[in-house]
C-alpha positions in Angstrom: -7.9 -24.1 13.4 -7.7 -23.6 17.1 -5.6 -26.4 18.5 -3.6 -27.6 21.5 -0.7 -30.0 21.7 0.3 -32.1 24.7 3.9 -33.5 24.7 4.2 -36.9 26.4 7.7 -38.4 26.8 8.0 -42.2 26.9 10.9 -44.7 27.5 10.6 -47.9 25.5 12.4 -51.1 26.3 13.8 -53.5 23.7 12.9 -57.2 24.0 16.5 -58.0 23.1 19.5 -55.6 22.8 19.6 -54.1 19.3 23.2 -54.1 18.1 24.6 -51.7 15.5 28.1 -50.7 14.5 27.6 -47.7 16.8 26.8 -49.7 19.9 23.8 -51.5 21.5 20.4 -50.0 22.2 18.5 -51.4 25.3 16.0 -48.5 25.7 14.5 -45.9 23.3 13.2 -42.5 24.2 10.3 -41.0 22.2 8.0 -38.1 22.6 4.3 -38.5 21.7 2.3 -35.5 20.5 -1.4 -35.4 21.4 -3.1 -32.8 19.2 -6.7 -31.7 19.9 -9.0 -29.1 18.4 -12.6 -27.9 19.1 -13.0 -28.1 15.3 -12.7 -31.9 15.7 -14.5 -32.7 18.9 -13.8 -36.1 20.4 -10.6 -36.6 18.3 -7.0 -36.7 19.2 -4.3 -36.6 16.6 -1.2 -38.6 17.7 2.3 -38.3 16.3 5.7 -39.6 17.4 9.0 -37.8 17.6 11.9 -40.2 17.9 15.4 -38.9 17.1 18.1 -41.6 17.2 20.9 -40.8 19.7 24.3 -39.9 18.0 22.7 -40.3 14.6 19.8 -37.9 14.0 20.7 -34.4 12.9 18.2 -33.1 15.5 19.6 -35.2 18.4 20.4 -32.1 20.4 20.8 -31.4 24.1 17.9 -28.9 24.0 15.7 -31.2 22.0 12.7 -31.0 24.3 12.8 -27.2 24.3 13.0 -27.1 20.5 10.1 -29.5 20.3 8.0 -27.5 22.8 8.7 -24.3 20.7 7.6 -26.0 17.5 4.4 -27.2 19.1 3.6 -23.7 20.5 4.2 -22.2 17.0 1.8 -24.6 15.5 -0.8 -23.6 18.1 -0.2 -19.9 17.5 -0.5 -20.4 13.7 -3.9 -22.1 13.9 -2.6 -25.5 13.0 -0.8 -24.4 9.9 2.5 -26.3 9.8 5.6 -24.4 8.5 7.6 -27.3 7.2 10.4 -25.2 5.9 11.1 -23.8 9.4 11.5 -27.4 10.6 13.7 -28.8 7.9 16.6 -29.2 10.3 14.4 -31.1 12.8 13.1 -34.0 10.8 11.9 -36.1 13.8 9.9 -33.1 15.0 8.5 -32.4 11.6 7.5 -36.0 11.2 5.7 -36.1 14.5 3.7 -32.9 13.8 2.9 -33.9 10.2 1.5 -37.2 11.3 -0.4 -35.9 14.3 -2.1 -33.4 12.0 -3.0 -36.1 9.5 -4.3 -38.3 12.3 -6.5 -35.5 13.6 -7.9 -34.7 10.2 -8.6 -38.3 9.1 -9.9 -39.4 12.6 -8.4 -42.8 11.9 -5.2 -44.7 12.0 -5.8 -45.3 8.3 -4.0 -42.1 7.4 -4.3 -42.5 3.6 -6.9 -44.3 1.4 -5.0 -47.3 0.0 -5.4 -51.0 -0.4 -3.1 -51.3 2.6 -5.3 -49.1 4.8 -8.4 -51.0 3.7 -6.8 -54.3 4.8 -6.8 -55.6 1.2 -3.0 -55.7 0.7 0.1 -56.1 2.8 3.4 -54.4 2.3 6.4 -56.7 1.6 9.1 -56.2 4.2 12.6 -57.5 4.9 13.5 -59.6 7.9 16.0 -57.6 9.9 18.9 -59.4 11.6 20.5 -57.3 14.3 24.2 -57.6 15.1 25.1 -60.3 17.6 27.6 -63.1 18.0 27.8 -65.7 15.2 25.4 -68.2 16.8 22.8 -65.6 17.8 22.7 -64.2 14.3 22.6 -67.6 12.7 19.6 -68.5 14.9 17.8 -65.3 14.0 18.4 -65.9 10.3 17.0 -69.4 10.5 13.9 -68.0 12.4 13.3 -65.5 9.6 13.6 -68.0 6.9 11.3 -70.4 8.7 8.8 -67.6 9.1 8.6 -67.2 5.3 10.7 -64.1 4.7 11.9 -63.8 1.1 14.2 -60.8 1.8 16.6 -60.8 4.7 18.8 -57.8 5.8 21.8 -58.3 7.9 23.6 -55.6 10.0 27.3 -56.2 9.5 30.5 -54.6 10.7 30.7 -55.9 14.2 31.7 -59.6 14.5 34.4 -59.8 11.9 34.1 -59.8 8.1 35.0 -63.5 7.7 32.3 -64.5 10.2 29.8 -62.3 8.4 30.7 -63.9 5.0 30.2 -67.3 6.7 26.6 -66.3 7.7 25.8 -65.2 4.2 27.3 -68.3 2.7 25.1 -70.4 5.1 22.0 -68.8 3.7 23.2 -69.2 0.1 23.9 -72.9 0.8 20.2 -73.4 1.4 18.6 -70.7 -0.7 19.5 -69.2 -4.1 19.2 -65.5 -4.9 15.9 -66.3 -6.6 14.5 -67.7 -3.4 16.0 -65.3 -0.8 17.0 -61.8 -1.5 19.9 -60.7 0.8 20.7 -57.1 1.8 23.5 -56.0 4.1 23.9 -52.8 6.0 27.5 -51.9 7.0 26.5 -48.6 8.8 29.8 -47.1 7.5 32.0 -49.9 8.9 34.3 -50.3 5.9 37.3 -48.0 5.2 37.8 -46.5 1.8 41.0 -48.5 1.5 39.4 -51.9 1.9 35.8 -51.3 0.8 36.1 -52.3 -2.8 37.8 -55.6 -2.0 35.0 -56.4 0.5 32.3 -55.4 -2.0 33.8 -57.8 -4.5 33.8 -60.7 -2.1 30.2 -59.9 -1.0 29.0 -59.7 -4.6 30.0 -63.3 -5.1 27.1 -64.2 -2.9 24.6 -62.5 -5.2 23.4 -59.9 -2.7 20.8 -57.3 -3.6 22.7 -54.3 -2.2 24.8 -52.9 0.6 23.8 -49.9 2.7 26.4 -47.3 3.5 29.6 -49.3 3.0 31.8 -46.4 4.2 31.0 -43.6 6.7 29.0 -40.6 5.5 30.6 -37.4 4.3 33.2 -39.0 1.9 31.4 -38.1 -1.3 34.3 -38.6 -3.7 35.1 -42.1 -2.3 31.4 -43.0 -2.2 30.9 -41.9 -5.8 33.9 -44.0 -6.9 32.4 -47.0 -5.1 29.0 -46.5 -6.6 30.5 -46.2 -10.1 32.8 -49.3 -9.8 31.3 -51.6 -7.3 29.9 -55.0 -8.5 27.4 -54.8 -5.7 24.7 -52.0 -5.8 25.1 -49.3 -3.1 22.3 -47.8 -1.1 22.8 -44.5 0.8 21.3 -44.2 4.3 23.3 -42.2 6.8 24.7 -40.2 3.9 21.3 -38.5 3.6 21.1 -37.3 7.2 21.4 -33.5 7.5 20.9 -32.9 3.8 17.6 -31.2 4.3 17.1 -28.7 1.4 16.0 -29.5 -2.1 19.2 -28.0 -3.5 21.3 -30.1 -1.1 19.4 -33.3 -2.1 20.0 -32.6 -5.8 23.7 -31.9 -5.2 24.2 -35.1 -3.2 22.4 -37.4 -5.6 24.1 -35.9 -8.6 27.6 -36.1 -7.0 27.3 -39.7 -5.8 24.7 -41.3 -8.1 24.0 -44.3 -6.0 22.0 -47.3 -7.1 19.5 -46.8 -4.2 18.6 -44.6 -1.3 16.9 -45.7 1.9 14.4 -43.3 3.4 13.6 -42.9 7.1 11.2 -40.0 7.7 12.4 -39.4 11.3 15.9 -38.9 9.9 15.5 -37.7 6.4 13.0 -34.9 6.5 9.6 -36.2 7.6 6.9 -37.1 5.0 7.4 -33.9 3.0 11.2 -34.4 2.9 10.8 -38.0 2.0 8.6 -37.0 -0.9 11.4 -34.6 -2.1 14.0 -37.4 -1.9 11.8 -39.8 -3.9 11.1 -37.2 -6.6 14.8 -36.4 -7.0 15.8 -40.0 -7.0 13.2 -41.0 -9.7 14.4 -38.2 -11.9 17.8 -39.9 -11.9 16.5 -43.5 -12.1 17.8 -44.2 -8.6 15.8 -46.9 -6.7 14.6 -46.4 -3.2 12.8 -48.0 -0.3 11.4 -46.8 3.0 12.5 -48.0 6.4 11.4 -47.2 10.0 14.0 -46.1 12.5 13.1 -47.8 15.7 9.9 -45.9 16.3 7.1 -47.4 18.3 4.0 -48.6 16.5 2.7 -45.1 16.4 5.5 -44.0 14.1 5.7 -47.3 12.3 2.0 -47.1 11.3 2.4 -43.6 10.0 5.4 -44.6 7.9 3.7 -47.7 6.6 0.5 -45.7 5.7 2.7 -43.3 3.7 4.7 -46.0 2.2 1.6 -47.7 0.8 0.7 -44.6 -1.2 3.5 -45.5 -3.6 3.7 -48.3 -6.2 7.0 -49.7 -5.0 7.4 -53.5 -5.3 10.7 -53.7 -3.3 10.6 -55.1 0.2 10.4 -52.2 2.7 12.0 -52.0 6.2 8.9 -51.8 8.3 9.0 -54.6 10.9 10.9 -53.0 13.8 7.8 -52.2 15.9 7.9 -55.8 17.2 11.1 -55.1 19.1 9.7 -53.4 22.3 8.2 -55.0 25.4 6.1 -52.0 26.0 5.0 -50.9 22.6 1.7 -49.1 21.8 -1.1 -51.3 20.5 -1.8 -50.7 16.8 -3.7 -52.7 14.2 -0.6 -53.9 12.5 0.4 -57.5 12.0 3.3 -59.3 10.3 2.1 -62.3 8.2 5.0 -64.2 6.7 7.0 -61.4 5.0 4.3 -58.7 4.7 3.1 -56.0 7.1 -0.7 -55.8 7.2 -3.1 -53.2 8.6 -6.0 -54.9 10.3 -8.8 -52.6 9.2 -11.4 -54.6 11.1 -9.7 -53.6 14.4 -10.2 -49.8 14.0 
C-alpha cells in the first residue's frame, strides 16, 4: 500500500492541574499522525503518540526524530508495520497501529463490538486526582453524585492519615458492595512501611492498590503480593518490559493479583494483547487504562478494550480533562463510557 504520514504536534491544556506523586501536569504534548493512501481515497487514518514525561520508556530527547524515522519506514515498507522494531517505543507503535486501523476501517468504530455499535457502554472508574484534602473530598462527592460505582484515588501526596480519612469518609456513606474503591500509590510507599500501610488500607475493604512501592524492586514487590491483605496491581512495573520473554519473567517473579495496561506505555495494542495472554495463563486479573491521551487515543483504547469480555471497571474517562480536546463521539453516562454511533 502506497501511503504518506503527516506528523502534527499539539499542546493540550488541562482544565485543572492533574496531580501525581511525580508532580503536577498543566499541559500535555502529543503528536497526531495523519495517514493517507491512494488505495483509500478520501480517507485519513489518525493515530496519537503521547509519551508521558519522566515515565514512558520512550520519553527521549530525540523523540520527534525517532517518530519521524518510524513514519518514513512505514511509508517505505508499503504500510507494513514492523511491530518488533518498535517494541521499545510503545507510544509510537500505538499511534501507528491505530492510524492504520482507522484508515482501513474508515470509521472511528475501530472494531465491530456492541460498544462500537452504541449498544453497550464500558464501565469505568471515577478518577480522583491528587489535591489538598478539601479539593479531593469535593471531587469524590461529585463522582458519587454522578453515579460512579468504582472510585480510584491517587494517593501518596497529602499525607497517609489524611488519605485514610478520605477513604473512611466514603466508607461512612457507602459499603464495599455499593462503591468499589481503588487506590494508586504510584510507588509512594517504602518497602519498610508498605506492609503496615497495606494492612491499614485493607481495613477499608478496598478493591486493590496500584504500585505500592516504586518499580524495579521485584523481590520486595513479590513479597508484598504474596503477603498483602490488599490485592496489588502492577502499573509502572510493566514499563520498559517489552519482550514476551521479559513479560513472562516479570509476571512469574512477582505474581501480582492484577496488572493495569496502558497501550501508550506498555507496548501498544499488540504488546497489550501479549500482557493479557500471559496474565490469563497465570490467572492474574487485568484492566485497561488510558494515560492522559486526548480523545483520539482514548477512543482507540476504548474500542480495543471493548473487544474483551472483561466486567471490571476500566480507566477510560481522562479525555474529559482538557480544555482543547479533539471532538469524538464519546460520552460518559453515569459510570460508563459510551460510543455515540449515531454521531459518526
